[in-house]
Each structure stands twice: as C-alpha cells, then as structure tokens.
PASEBA-1860 file (N, C-alpha, C; in nm, 3 decimals):
! residues 267
1> MTEATLEA> 1.215/3.873/-7.120/1.115/3.828/-7.021/1.019/3.730/-7.087 ~ 0.987/3.621/-7.017/0.897/3.520/-7.071/0.757/3.577/-7.084 ~ 0.688/3.540/-7.191/0.554/3.590/-7.217/0.452/3.511/-7.136 ~ 0.355/3.582/-7.077/0.248/3.516/-7.003/0.148/3.458/-7.102 ~ 0.112/3.331/-7.081/0.010/3.269/-7.165/-0.128/3.283/-7.104 ~ -0.135/3.300/-6.970/-0.263/3.320/-6.902/-0.240/3.417/-6.789 ~ -0.324/3.517/-6.779/-0.300/3.623/-6.681/-0.432/3.676/-6.626 ~ -0.437/3.692/-6.494/-0.550/3.757/-6.427/-0.505/3.893/-6.378
9> RALHCGYD> -0.584/3.994/-6.408/-0.553/4.130/-6.367/-0.666/4.184/-6.279 ~ -0.631/4.213/-6.153/-0.727/4.269/-6.057/-0.859/4.193/-6.060 ~ -0.849/4.061/-6.053/-0.965/3.975/-6.072/-1.049/3.961/-5.945 ~ -1.179/3.983/-5.960/-1.276/3.962/-5.854/-1.380/3.863/-5.903 ~ -1.416/3.765/-5.821/-1.522/3.671/-5.859/-1.573/3.599/-5.735 ~ -1.691/3.540/-5.748/-1.752/3.470/-5.636/-1.884/3.410/-5.678 ~ -1.972/3.390/-5.580/-2.098/3.321/-5.605/-2.212/3.394/-5.534 ~ -2.322/3.416/-5.606/-2.445/3.473/-5.547/-2.417/3.598/-5.466
17> GREVVGGV> -2.337/3.687/-5.522/-2.309/3.813/-5.456/-2.203/3.806/-5.348 ~ -2.151/3.686/-5.320/-2.046/3.671/-5.218/-1.911/3.662/-5.286 ~ -1.824/3.759/-5.257/-1.692/3.761/-5.321/-1.600/3.660/-5.255 ~ -1.536/3.578/-5.339/-1.442/3.477/-5.292/-1.299/3.514/-5.328 ~ -1.281/3.566/-5.447/-1.150/3.614/-5.494/-1.161/3.764/-5.512 ~ -1.070/3.837/-5.447/-1.084/3.983/-5.444/-0.961/4.058/-5.490 ~ -0.946/4.075/-5.620/-0.837/4.158/-5.673/-0.708/4.082/-5.697 ~ -0.717/3.957/-5.739/-0.598/3.874/-5.759/-0.525/3.912/-5.888
25> EVALQRGE> -0.394/3.917/-5.877/-0.305/3.935/-5.994/-0.216/3.811/-6.000 ~ -0.227/3.736/-6.109/-0.145/3.616/-6.124/-0.121/3.592/-6.272 ~ -0.003/3.540/-6.305/0.030/3.513/-6.445/0.102/3.380/-6.456 ~ 0.059/3.300/-6.552/0.126/3.176/-6.587/0.212/3.203/-6.709 ~ 0.343/3.186/-6.694/0.433/3.211/-6.805/0.435/3.092/-6.902 ~ 0.462/3.121/-7.026/0.466/3.015/-7.127/0.574/2.913/-7.090 ~ 0.537/2.785/-7.087/0.630/2.679/-7.055/0.651/2.656/-6.907 ~ 0.574/2.724/-6.822/0.592/2.715/-6.677/0.503/2.607/-6.617
33> FLGLIGPN> 0.548/2.550/-6.506/0.468/2.460/-6.422/0.443/2.537/-6.293 ~ 0.323/2.593/-6.280/0.289/2.682/-6.169/0.194/2.611/-6.073 ~ 0.226/2.615/-5.944/0.141/2.556/-5.842/0.062/2.662/-5.767 ~ -0.067/2.633/-5.745/-0.154/2.722/-5.670/-0.187/2.653/-5.538 ~ -0.144/2.712/-5.427/-0.161/2.650/-5.295/-0.237/2.744/-5.203 ~ -0.277/2.692/-5.087/-0.346/2.772/-4.988/-0.442/2.686/-4.910 ~ -0.487/2.733/-4.794/-0.577/2.654/-4.710/-0.715/2.642/-4.772 ~ -0.798/2.553/-4.715/-0.936/2.540/-4.759/-1.006/2.676/-4.750
41> GSGKTTLL> -1.085/2.707/-4.852/-1.160/2.832/-4.851/-1.081/2.953/-4.893 ~ -0.957/2.933/-4.940/-0.874/3.048/-4.977/-0.906/3.102/-5.116 ~ -0.983/3.026/-5.196/-1.021/3.075/-5.329/-0.952/3.006/-5.445 ~ -0.881/2.897/-5.419/-0.803/2.830/-5.525/-0.893/2.779/-5.639 ~ -0.993/2.699/-5.602/-1.080/2.641/-5.705/-1.162/2.749/-5.774 ~ -1.206/2.849/-5.699/-1.282/2.959/-5.758/-1.196/3.033/-5.860 ~ -1.072/3.061/-5.825/-0.981/3.127/-5.918/-0.959/3.041/-6.042 ~ -0.941/2.911/-6.022/-0.918/2.823/-6.136/-1.040/2.822/-6.228
49> KALAGRLA> -1.161/2.820/-6.171/-1.281/2.821/-6.253/-1.290/2.950/-6.336 ~ -1.252/3.061/-6.275/-1.255/3.188/-6.348/-1.151/3.188/-6.460 ~ -1.030/3.139/-6.429/-0.925/3.135/-6.531/-0.963/3.041/-6.645 ~ -1.043/2.937/-6.614/-1.086/2.842/-6.716/-1.206/2.892/-6.795 ~ -1.260/3.008/-6.759/-1.375/3.061/-6.830/-1.506/3.000/-6.786 ~ -1.508/2.931/-6.670/-1.629/2.865/-6.623/-1.700/2.943/-6.513 ~ -1.642/3.056/-6.475/-1.703/3.145/-6.378/-1.673/3.287/-6.422 ~ -1.778/3.365/-6.446/-1.759/3.501/-6.496/-1.708/3.593/-6.385
57> PTAGEILL> -1.602/3.667/-6.408/-1.555/3.762/-6.307/-1.656/3.874/-6.286 ~ -1.659/3.929/-6.165/-1.741/4.046/-6.139/-1.663/4.175/-6.167 ~ -1.531/4.164/-6.170/-1.446/4.277/-6.206/-1.309/4.222/-6.243 ~ -1.232/4.305/-6.312/-1.100/4.263/-6.356/-1.104/4.195/-6.491 ~ -0.991/4.138/-6.529/-0.980/4.083/-6.664/-0.890/3.961/-6.666 ~ -0.920/3.868/-6.756/-0.837/3.751/-6.780/-0.788/3.758/-6.924 ~ -0.656/3.747/-6.939/-0.594/3.751/-7.072/-0.544/3.612/-7.109 ~ -0.576/3.568/-7.228/-0.528/3.442/-7.281/-0.442/3.473/-7.402
65> DGTPMRSR> -0.312/3.444/-7.390/-0.215/3.482/-7.493/-0.226/3.630/-7.528 ~ -0.244/3.711/-7.425/-0.245/3.857/-7.442/-0.376/3.917/-7.486 ~ -0.478/3.834/-7.511/-0.608/3.881/-7.558/-0.713/3.856/-7.451 ~ -0.803/3.952/-7.425/-0.909/3.927/-7.327/-0.985/3.799/-7.360 ~ -0.994/3.709/-7.264/-1.056/3.580/-7.291/-1.204/3.596/-7.325 ~ -1.269/3.696/-7.268/-1.412/3.715/-7.294/-1.440/3.747/-7.440 ~ -1.338/3.795/-7.512/-1.359/3.830/-7.653/-1.335/3.712/-7.747 ~ -1.290/3.599/-7.694/-1.263/3.482/-7.776/-1.383/3.387/-7.775
73> PRREVARL> -1.417/3.326/-7.888/-1.523/3.225/-7.890/-1.485/3.107/-7.801 ~ -1.585/3.043/-7.742/-1.559/2.934/-7.648/-1.484/2.819/-7.714 ~ -1.517/2.791/-7.839/-1.448/2.682/-7.908/-1.299/2.715/-7.926 ~ -1.269/2.841/-7.951/-1.130/2.882/-7.965/-1.055/2.869/-7.833 ~ -1.122/2.908/-7.723/-1.061/2.895/-7.590/-1.030/2.748/-7.562 ~ -1.124/2.659/-7.599/-1.104/2.516/-7.573/-0.991/2.457/-7.656 ~ -0.957/2.520/-7.766/-0.844/2.474/-7.845/-0.711/2.519/-7.785 ~ -0.717/2.621/-7.700/-0.596/2.674/-7.638/-0.577/2.626/-7.495
81> MAVVPQLS> -0.687/2.586/-7.429/-0.682/2.554/-7.287/-0.761/2.428/-7.257 ~ -0.697/2.333/-7.190/-0.765/2.212/-7.144/-0.775/2.216/-6.993 ~ -0.888/2.171/-6.939/-0.912/2.177/-6.795/-0.937/2.038/-6.741 ~ -0.867/2.003/-6.634/-0.886/1.876/-6.565/-0.944/1.908/-6.427 ~ -1.074/1.881/-6.406/-1.136/1.914/-6.277/-1.093/1.817/-6.168 ~ -1.141/1.843/-6.047/-1.113/1.751/-5.937/-1.167/1.613/-5.970 ~ -1.097/1.511/-5.922/-1.135/1.373/-5.948/-1.279/1.349/-5.902 ~ -1.360/1.295/-5.993/-1.500/1.269/-5.961/-1.535/1.128/-6.004
89> SPPFEFSV> -1.657/1.090/-5.980/-1.700/0.957/-6.022/-1.707/0.951/-6.175 ~ -1.669/0.841/-6.235/-1.677/0.827/-6.380/-1.819/0.847/-6.430 ~ -1.837/0.917/-6.543/-1.971/0.944/-6.595/-2.026/0.825/-6.673 ~ -2.127/0.762/-6.620/-2.192/0.650/-6.688/-2.090/0.542/-6.725 ~ -2.123/0.457/-6.820/-2.033/0.349/-6.855/-1.971/0.372/-6.993 ~ -1.922/0.493/-7.014/-1.846/0.518/-7.136/-1.719/0.435/-7.133 ~ -1.671/0.399/-7.251/-1.541/0.333/-7.257/-1.431/0.437/-7.245 ~ -1.313/0.391/-7.211/-1.198/0.480/-7.204/-1.177/0.550/-7.338
97> GEIVAMGR> -1.186/0.475/-7.446/-1.168/0.534/-7.579/-1.267/0.644/-7.607 ~ -1.393/0.625/-7.564/-1.495/0.727/-7.586/-1.466/0.852/-7.505 ~ -1.421/0.833/-7.380/-1.390/0.949/-7.295/-1.276/1.030/-7.355 ~ -1.169/0.964/-7.397/-1.055/1.036/-7.453/-1.094/1.108/-7.582 ~ -1.176/1.043/-7.664/-1.219/1.104/-7.790/-1.301/1.230/-7.769 ~ -1.363/1.244/-7.651/-1.438/1.366/-7.622/-1.349/1.490/-7.623 ~ -1.220/1.470/-7.605/-1.127/1.582/-7.611/-1.119/1.646/-7.748 ~ -1.166/1.578/-7.851/-1.161/1.633/-7.986/-1.280/1.724/-8.017
105> TPHLSRLQ> -1.375/1.736/-7.925/-1.496/1.815/-7.949/-1.468/1.957/-7.998 ~ -1.370/2.030/-7.940/-1.345/2.166/-7.989/-1.299/2.174/-8.134 ~ -1.254/2.062/-8.189/-1.201/2.062/-8.325/-1.303/2.012/-8.427 ~ -1.422/1.974/-8.382/-1.521/1.916/-8.471/-1.649/2.000/-8.468 ~ -1.707/2.022/-8.584/-1.837/2.087/-8.588/-1.945/1.986/-8.552 ~ -2.064/2.035/-8.530/-2.173/1.948/-8.487/-2.197/1.836/-8.589 ~ -2.203/1.714/-8.540/-2.227/1.594/-8.620/-2.113/1.558/-8.715 ~ -2.003/1.635/-8.708/-1.888/1.602/-8.794/-1.819/1.476/-8.741
113> PEGPADRA> -1.795/1.376/-8.825/-1.728/1.255/-8.778/-1.578/1.279/-8.756 ~ -1.520/1.195/-8.673/-1.375/1.204/-8.652/-1.301/1.172/-8.781 ~ -1.191/1.243/-8.801/-1.106/1.218/-8.916/-0.972/1.162/-8.873 ~ -0.882/1.141/-8.965/-0.749/1.086/-8.932/-0.674/1.169/-8.829 ~ -0.683/1.301/-8.839/-0.612/1.387/-8.743/-0.667/1.368/-8.602 ~ -0.797/1.349/-8.591/-0.859/1.330/-8.459/-0.816/1.196/-8.399 ~ -0.820/1.092/-8.481/-0.779/0.960/-8.432/-0.632/0.959/-8.392 ~ -0.549/1.032/-8.468/-0.406/1.040/-8.436/-0.385/1.113/-8.302
121> AVERATDL> -0.465/1.219/-8.278/-0.452/1.295/-8.153/-0.493/1.209/-8.033 ~ -0.598/1.130/-8.050/-0.643/1.041/-7.942/-0.538/0.934/-7.915 ~ -0.482/0.877/-8.021/-0.381/0.773/-8.004/-0.258/0.829/-7.933 ~ -0.218/0.949/-7.971/-0.100/1.010/-7.908/-0.129/1.038/-7.760 ~ -0.249/1.084/-7.729/-0.285/1.113/-7.590/-0.284/0.987/-7.506 ~ -0.335/0.877/-7.560/-0.335/0.753/-7.483/-0.194/0.695/-7.471 ~ -0.111/0.718/-7.572/0.028/0.673/-7.562/0.101/0.748/-7.451 ~ 0.083/0.879/-7.447/0.152/0.961/-7.348/0.110/0.927/-7.205
129> TDTGQLAE> -0.014/0.886/-7.188/-0.067/0.858/-7.055/-0.071/0.708/-7.024 ~ -0.024/0.627/-7.118/-0.022/0.482/-7.101/-0.162/0.428/-7.072 ~ -0.260/0.476/-7.149/-0.398/0.431/-7.131/-0.451/0.358/-7.254 ~ -0.367/0.337/-7.355/-0.413/0.271/-7.476/-0.468/0.132/-7.451 ~ -0.405/0.059/-7.359/-0.448/-0.078/-7.332/-0.582/-0.083/-7.258 ~ -0.630/0.034/-7.212/-0.758/0.041/-7.141/-0.873/0.082/-7.232 ~ -0.846/0.104/-7.360/-0.941/0.169/-7.451/-1.080/0.108/-7.450 ~ -1.089/-0.023/-7.441/-1.220/-0.090/-7.450/-1.289/-0.105/-7.315
137> RAVTELSG> -1.219/-0.074/-7.208/-1.278/-0.092/-7.075/-1.372/0.023/-7.040 ~ -1.476/-0.008/-6.964/-1.565/0.096/-6.913/-1.492/0.174/-6.805 ~ -1.509/0.304/-6.805/-1.438/0.386/-6.706/-1.486/0.355/-6.564 ~ -1.606/0.301/-6.551/-1.656/0.264/-6.418/-1.579/0.148/-6.357 ~ -1.498/0.078/-6.437/-1.420/-0.035/-6.389/-1.278/0.003/-6.349 ~ -1.241/0.130/-6.366/-1.103/0.171/-6.345/-1.075/0.207/-6.200 ~ -0.948/0.197/-6.163/-0.905/0.249/-6.033/-0.898/0.402/-6.041 ~ -0.884/0.464/-5.925/-0.875/0.610/-5.923/-0.758/0.662/-6.005
145> GEFQRVVI> -0.642/0.596/-5.993/-0.524/0.640/-6.068/-0.542/0.622/-6.218 ~ -0.604/0.510/-6.258/-0.629/0.486/-6.401/-0.726/0.590/-6.456 ~ -0.833/0.617/-6.380/-0.932/0.713/-6.428/-0.871/0.853/-6.441 ~ -0.784/0.891/-6.346/-0.723/1.023/-6.356/-0.635/1.033/-6.479 ~ -0.563/0.927/-6.512/-0.482/0.929/-6.634/-0.570/0.940/-6.758 ~ -0.687/0.879/-6.755/-0.780/0.888/-6.868/-0.831/1.032/-6.882 ~ -0.862/1.096/-6.771/-0.910/1.235/-6.777/-0.800/1.327/-6.833 ~ -0.677/1.302/-6.793/-0.565/1.380/-6.847/-0.546/1.350/-6.996
153> ARALAQEA> -0.566/1.223/-7.036/-0.558/1.188/-7.178/-0.664/1.263/-7.258 ~ -0.783/1.275/-7.204/-0.888/1.352/-7.272/-0.845/1.496/-7.293 ~ -0.783/1.555/-7.188/-0.733/1.692/-7.201/-0.623/1.701/-7.307 ~ -0.536/1.602/-7.311/-0.428/1.603/-7.410/-0.482/1.590/-7.552 ~ -0.591/1.515/-7.568/-0.650/1.499/-7.701/-0.699/1.632/-7.757 ~ -0.722/1.731/-7.672/-0.761/1.863/-7.719/-0.646/1.932/-7.794 ~ -0.524/1.885/-7.768/-0.404/1.947/-7.826/-0.394/2.094/-7.791 ~ -0.434/2.127/-7.669/-0.424/2.264/-7.620/-0.289/2.281/-7.552
161> PLMLLDEP> -0.220/2.391/-7.577/-0.087/2.411/-7.517/-0.090/2.445/-7.369 ~ -0.208/2.477/-7.315/-0.222/2.520/-7.176/-0.312/2.421/-7.104 ~ -0.270/2.378/-6.983/-0.349/2.286/-6.903/-0.371/2.343/-6.764 ~ -0.497/2.339/-6.717/-0.533/2.379/-6.582/-0.585/2.256/-6.511 ~ -0.531/2.227/-6.393/-0.571/2.107/-6.319/-0.604/2.143/-6.175 ~ -0.715/2.086/-6.126/-0.760/2.111/-5.989/-0.741/1.984/-5.907 ~ -0.641/1.983/-5.823/-0.611/1.869/-5.735/-0.604/1.737/-5.812 ~ -0.513/1.727/-5.909/-0.511/1.606/-5.993/-0.474/1.478/-5.920
169> AAHLDIGH> -0.412/1.490/-5.802/-0.372/1.369/-5.729/-0.453/1.349/-5.601 ~ -0.561/1.427/-5.583/-0.643/1.412/-5.463/-0.705/1.273/-5.458 ~ -0.712/1.217/-5.339/-0.776/1.086/-5.314/-0.698/0.969/-5.374 ~ -0.576/0.993/-5.420/-0.494/0.885/-5.473/-0.387/0.847/-5.371 ~ -0.344/0.720/-5.374/-0.236/0.679/-5.284/-0.104/0.741/-5.332 ~ -0.001/0.731/-5.249/0.123/0.804/-5.280/0.188/0.756/-5.410 ~ 0.173/0.628/-5.441/0.229/0.578/-5.566/0.163/0.642/-5.686 ~ 0.030/0.652/-5.684/-0.041/0.713/-5.796/-0.023/0.864/-5.798
177> QVEIFDLL> -0.006/0.926/-5.680/0.023/1.069/-5.677/0.152/1.100/-5.753 ~ 0.257/1.026/-5.723/0.384/1.046/-5.791/0.371/1.016/-5.941 ~ 0.296/0.913/-5.974/0.275/0.876/-6.114/0.210/0.990/-6.192 ~ 0.107/1.052/-6.133/0.036/1.162/-6.200/0.127/1.283/-6.214 ~ 0.200/1.318/-6.108/0.287/1.436/-6.116/0.408/1.412/-6.205 ~ 0.458/1.289/-6.210/0.564/1.258/-6.306/0.514/1.278/-6.449 ~ 0.390/1.235/-6.473/0.330/1.255/-6.606/0.318/1.403/-6.639 ~ 0.269/1.482/-6.543/0.255/1.626/-6.568/0.390/1.691/-6.594
185> LRLNRTEQ> 0.491/1.651/-6.519/0.624/1.707/-6.540/0.676/1.673/-6.679 ~ 0.652/1.549/-6.723/0.696/1.510/-6.857/0.620/1.590/-6.964 ~ 0.492/1.613/-6.944/0.414/1.692/-7.039/0.466/1.836/-7.045 ~ 0.507/1.887/-6.930/0.560/2.023/-6.924/0.698/2.033/-6.987 ~ 0.786/1.939/-6.953/0.925/1.950/-6.996/0.947/1.904/-7.140 ~ 0.880/1.795/-7.180/0.908/1.739/-7.313/0.800/1.770/-7.416 ~ 0.677/1.797/-7.369/0.568/1.827/-7.462/0.533/1.977/-7.465 ~ 0.606/2.055/-7.385/0.591/2.202/-7.384/0.452/2.251/-7.345
193> HSILCVSH> 0.384/2.178/-7.257/0.258/2.227/-7.204/0.285/2.324/-7.089 ~ 0.216/2.437/-7.092/0.217/2.528/-6.977/0.112/2.477/-6.880 ~ 0.147/2.463/-6.752/0.058/2.397/-6.657/0.036/2.483/-6.533 ~ -0.092/2.498/-6.496/-0.129/2.559/-6.369/-0.203/2.452/-6.291 ~ -0.155/2.422/-6.171/-0.206/2.309/-6.095/-0.238/2.349/-5.952 ~ -0.364/2.332/-5.911/-0.401/2.350/-5.771/-0.359/2.226/-5.694 ~ -0.295/2.245/-5.580/-0.253/2.130/-5.499/-0.262/2.162/-5.351 ~ -0.322/2.068/-5.277/-0.320/2.078/-5.131/-0.192/2.018/-5.074
201> DLNLAARY> -0.126/1.934/-5.152/-0.006/1.867/-5.104/0.115/1.957/-5.128 ~ 0.163/2.017/-5.022/0.273/2.113/-5.035/0.401/2.046/-5.082 ~ 0.423/1.923/-5.043/0.547/1.856/-5.082/0.548/1.819/-5.230 ~ 0.433/1.777/-5.284/0.425/1.754/-5.428/0.444/1.885/-5.504 ~ 0.378/1.990/-5.456/0.392/2.121/-5.522/0.537/2.168/-5.518 ~ 0.603/2.152/-5.404/0.742/2.195/-5.391/0.833/2.116/-5.482 ~ 0.807/1.988/-5.494/0.895/1.899/-5.571/0.884/1.921/-5.721 ~ 0.763/1.950/-5.771/0.741/1.950/-5.915/0.726/2.089/-5.979
209> CDRLVALR> 0.681/2.187/-5.902/0.647/2.316/-5.963/0.769/2.408/-5.974 ~ 0.770/2.488/-6.078/0.873/2.590/-6.095/0.851/2.706/-5.999 ~ 0.725/2.738/-5.977/0.690/2.855/-5.896/0.557/2.827/-5.827 ~ 0.539/2.889/-5.710/0.416/2.873/-5.634/0.349/3.007/-5.611 ~ 0.215/3.005/-5.616/0.134/3.119/-5.575/0.047/3.072/-5.459 ~ 0.059/3.137/-5.344/-0.019/3.101/-5.226/-0.132/3.200/-5.208 ~ -0.255/3.148/-5.194/-0.372/3.232/-5.170/-0.415/3.223/-5.024 ~ -0.467/3.333/-4.974/-0.532/3.335/-4.843/-0.644/3.438/-4.849
217> DGLVFAEG> -0.765/3.396/-4.812/-0.881/3.485/-4.810/-0.901/3.555/-4.945 ~ -0.880/3.481/-5.053/-0.907/3.534/-5.186/-0.805/3.632/-5.239 ~ -0.690/3.639/-5.175/-0.583/3.729/-5.218/-0.451/3.652/-5.229 ~ -0.360/3.704/-5.309/-0.227/3.644/-5.318/-0.151/3.678/-5.190 ~ -0.114/3.573/-5.117/-0.042/3.590/-4.990/0.108/3.590/-5.012 ~ 0.155/3.507/-5.107/0.297/3.500/-5.139/0.313/3.432/-5.275 ~ 0.420/3.460/-5.342/0.451/3.391/-5.467/0.601/3.393/-5.489 ~ 0.649/3.291/-5.560/0.791/3.281/-5.589/0.833/3.136/-5.603
225> APGDVLTE> 0.962/3.112/-5.605/1.014/2.976/-5.612/0.972/2.899/-5.487 ~ 0.959/2.766/-5.496/0.915/2.688/-5.379/0.997/2.716/-5.253 ~ 1.127/2.731/-5.269/1.212/2.756/-5.152/1.188/2.892/-5.089 ~ 1.137/2.987/-5.168/1.109/3.120/-5.115/0.972/3.128/-5.048 ~ 0.876/3.051/-5.100/0.740/3.055/-5.047/0.723/2.961/-4.928 ~ 0.783/2.842/-4.936/0.764/2.742/-4.831/0.872/2.756/-4.724 ~ 0.857/2.862/-4.646/0.940/2.882/-4.528/0.857/2.848/-4.405 ~ 0.922/2.817/-4.294/0.849/2.779/-4.173/0.758/2.893/-4.126
233> ELVSELYG> 0.807/3.015/-4.131/0.728/3.129/-4.086/0.607/3.150/-4.175 ~ 0.627/3.148/-4.308/0.517/3.176/-4.400/0.413/3.065/-4.398 ~ 0.455/2.939/-4.402/0.360/2.827/-4.405/0.282/2.821/-4.274 ~ 0.348/2.844/-4.162/0.279/2.844/-4.034/0.172/2.952/-4.028 ~ 0.204/3.069/-4.080/0.106/3.179/-4.081/-0.007/3.149/-4.178 ~ 0.025/3.092/-4.293/-0.075/3.066/-4.397/-0.177/2.962/-4.352 ~ -0.129/2.855/-4.289/-0.216/2.744/-4.253/-0.253/2.739/-4.105 ~ -0.195/2.828/-4.024/-0.227/2.828/-3.883/-0.179/2.703/-3.811
241> CPVRIEIG> -0.068/2.650/-3.858/-0.015/2.526/-3.801/0.137/2.532/-3.802 ~ 0.203/2.502/-3.689/0.349/2.504/-3.691/0.403/2.391/-3.778 ~ 0.512/2.419/-3.848/0.571/2.320/-3.937/0.722/2.321/-3.922 ~ 0.781/2.211/-3.963/0.926/2.206/-3.978/0.955/2.187/-4.126 ~ 1.049/2.263/-4.177/1.084/2.252/-4.319/1.231/2.216/-4.330 ~ 1.255/2.109/-4.404/1.391/2.063/-4.433/1.409/2.057/-4.584 ~ 1.531/2.061/-4.627/1.561/2.051/-4.770/1.579/1.904/-4.806 ~ 1.499/1.858/-4.903/1.502/1.719/-4.943/1.619/1.688/-5.033
249> PEGRPNVT> 1.631/1.562/-5.074/1.745/1.520/-5.157/1.752/1.586/-5.293 ~ 1.638/1.639/-5.340/1.637/1.706/-5.470/1.656/1.857/-5.457 ~ 1.689/1.902/-5.335/1.710/2.044/-5.313/1.583/2.125/-5.299 ~ 1.470/2.058/-5.281/1.340/2.125/-5.265/1.295/2.114/-5.120 ~ 1.216/2.213/-5.072/1.171/2.208/-4.933/1.074/2.093/-4.910 ~ 1.083/2.035/-4.791/0.993/1.928/-4.749/0.925/1.972/-4.619 ~ 0.792/1.973/-4.621/0.714/2.031/-4.511/0.660/1.921/-4.421 ~ 0.686/1.933/-4.290/0.631/1.840/-4.191/0.549/1.920/-4.091
257> PLSAALAG> 0.416/1.895/-4.082/0.336/1.965/-3.981/0.370/1.913/-3.842 ~ 0.369/2.003/-3.745/0.401/1.966/-3.607/0.274/1.966/-3.522 ~ 0.265/1.870/-3.432/0.147/1.857/-3.347/0.186/1.878/-3.201 ~ 0.126/1.978/-3.138/0.153/2.002/-2.996/0.099/1.887/-2.912 ~ -0.013/1.829/-2.953/-0.073/1.718/-2.876/0.017/1.597/-2.875 ~ 0.071/1.562/-2.993/0.160/1.446/-3.000/0.291/1.474/-2.926 ~ 0.338/1.597/-2.936/0.461/1.633/-2.866/0.444/1.616/-2.716 ~ 0.323/1.655/-2.665/0.297/1.641/-2.523/0.289/1.495/-2.480
265> ERQ> 0.232/1.410/-2.565/0.220/1.268/-2.533/0.356/1.201/-2.520 ~ 0.453/1.251/-2.597/0.582/1.183/-2.607/0.685/1.238/-2.510 ~ 0.646/1.340/-2.434/0.742/1.395/-2.338/0.756/1.303/-2.217
END
C-alpha cells in the first residue's frame, strides 16, 4: 500500500467559532496527483489552509509523513511542503528573480546570504517553469499566466516534495489553464512531486488528477478515480445542476452542465 505523505484525521476547523470543515478524513498518497473539488462554500480552501498549517484545527489531527504536523518546526514544514495560493495581484514591483528566490527562505537562517545550492535551486525552478527569461522583469508587468508560473517557480525553489495549490488556473484563459496543468502533471510524473490541487474546473480535474475528493458542507461527499466520482447522478446532486457526462478522447469524463432555460428557448 502506498504511504500517505499528508493526512487529515477527523479534522474540524473554521473561523471565529463557525465550523466550516467538520470531521474530514483525507489522505494524499506519495507521488499522487489529488484533486479537491466541490461547490462554493463546501470547505475546499479552508481544508487546504489547515493542511498547509495556516489554519489551526479545532479538533482532529494532520500528519505530515506520518508525524503530527503540529510537532514539527515551521521551517521544517516549509522544507517539506510548498503552498501556491489562489492567484492574486503581484506584490509590489519585485523582479521575477527576487520572487523565485523567496522560495529559498526555509533553507536560510536570518541574514544568511544565498549560496551556490540556493542559486542552483532557483535556476532549476525557473528552467522547469520556463520563467528564466523573465528574471529581470517586474512581476507587475506579467500576464496572469506568466505570474502563475512564477509563483509555482517560487514553490519549486523550496525543493519541497509536496505541493498544495488552490485554484492554480483560476482567472486564466483556456490556453494558460492547460499550460499550468501540463506543468503540474510534468512535476508530478517526472519530478516526483506529490500534489494536492483545489479546482473548480471539473474537466481539468478529471483530465489531470489520479483521484478526486469531493466536499460538500465541510464533509467528504465522494472520493475515488475521476470516472467513479464524476457521474451524472453524483455531480448533479453535488452541485444542484443537471449535467451530461461523456467520455473524452483520453478516456476521462467530460462534464457539460445543462440549462433548462436554454433548452426551453430552443424547443
């Protein structure tokens, strides 16, 4: 049986006394590309924040490589886990090179200058993400797709074997969406990164992920291979919207939402 690299056991968490995630059990296996799906308000981002150590659980436990994460120093956690948050506005006018180099922070003590190993890690991260040619540009000048690749490069510079991503292709056009997910798949398959990715796009999740976990109302609603989770009955119940599901050319389910209003117009 494959060993879990990140695991939540009976996890409860929320904000200001309001529970958002209530007793979730989920495990990311080593070398897996796991997709976290569900409607708005289902608890996906809250769960990701807890798994990333950025939101303290009110009950339950998170294990990182079999050890309670709360018992590990934060710098050690950052060496094992890199987090890519939802796409946001670029911070100030840092250069791309400066942003990527920030990924080396967990490996450096305070005021310690970068060494050859740090520069090599940054160069490798920019090579993998094809951002080396952007190194001198201010991140405020980048397109959304370019900036997302830079943020992923920063995560790669951490040299952490585990990556957590929250909607990495949100607000990007379809070309950049495929570009980002192709990159993640390559990192998973050839660079051996274990990946947990929140996605609203069911078709991207179905196409790229090994397994899906669907949340509803802060609980696991379904989990399994994309073809087992993305059925017409289950997706319709989960999202409250009728859908048609067909098998695409790659043998993965393809979800099409159905509209009663449009159907009526075309009769």
